C-alpha positions, 0 to 999 in steps of 0.5 A: 414559529417554525424552525428549520432543521439542518442536516450535515452533508452525507451524514458526516461520512468519514473519509479514508486516511491515506498513509503510503502510496507506491506505483510501478506497473500498478499502484498500492495504497495503504491507509485506514478508515474510521467509521461506523462499526461492522460496516462495509464501505466502498473506497474509490481512489483518484490520481491528481497531478498536484494536491489542492492548496487545502491539502485535500484532494480532487478526483482528476483521474479515477484509479479503482476501488476497494472494499473495506469492512470496519470492525467492532472498534469502528476502524480498519487498516487497508492496503489497496492494489489498483491496476493503474500506474501513477507517476511518482510525485503525483498525489492520490486521494480517496473517498468512502461510501457507506451502504446508504450511498453517503460519500465522504469528502476527498481525503488528504493527499498522499504523494506517490513514490516509486517502488524500492529497488531490490538488490542482490549481492553475492557473498563468496566466502561464507562461513562453513563453505556454504555460499550465501547472498544478500538481498537489500532494499532501502529502509526509507520504503516502509510497507514492503515484505520480501517474498520468494518462489521456486517456479514462475509458472502461473499460478505463482505461489509466493511465500514470505522469506522468514529470515529477519532483515537486519538494517545497516546504512539505510538498507534492509538486509536479508542474507540467505544460503544459495542452496540448490535450484532456482529461487525468485524474489520480489518485494510485495507492498502489504 
């Protein structure tokens, strides 16, 4: 008697789990990959006008790729920056490919949002006569870090603003002293 053996497609390679996606001039995607421990994977990202009715994606437009290495616990979080813009409201999906070229199914879709607007408000009557200003952005846009620099000449050295953000009325608020010289600020998706 002969028995047929059946193997699972692509050695059951897991797909990435995508949690956030923002797009302006480029696209940032956050997520995680849970697969074999201490292994390097190629993640490939795709944009689609809408999600498949199954909730999982398709590959209408290739956006780019990123490398993720899992740790001893078999997983790793990632933030991928892709040099392609995607219209807010479209969806992004991804696949993961292991070193033996086993590629996962498409991940579940994540909807692309527009990046948050960073707003500057002057405060003229600060305590002690030292002028201050407040930077704010919506709390509904997680994953962003406030960065600053004093010079926009490349290579630009952006550093984290260390003041802790307060929240009020759906906004993250960071108040800083005006001080001397120019300072430039941006929100970085990390």
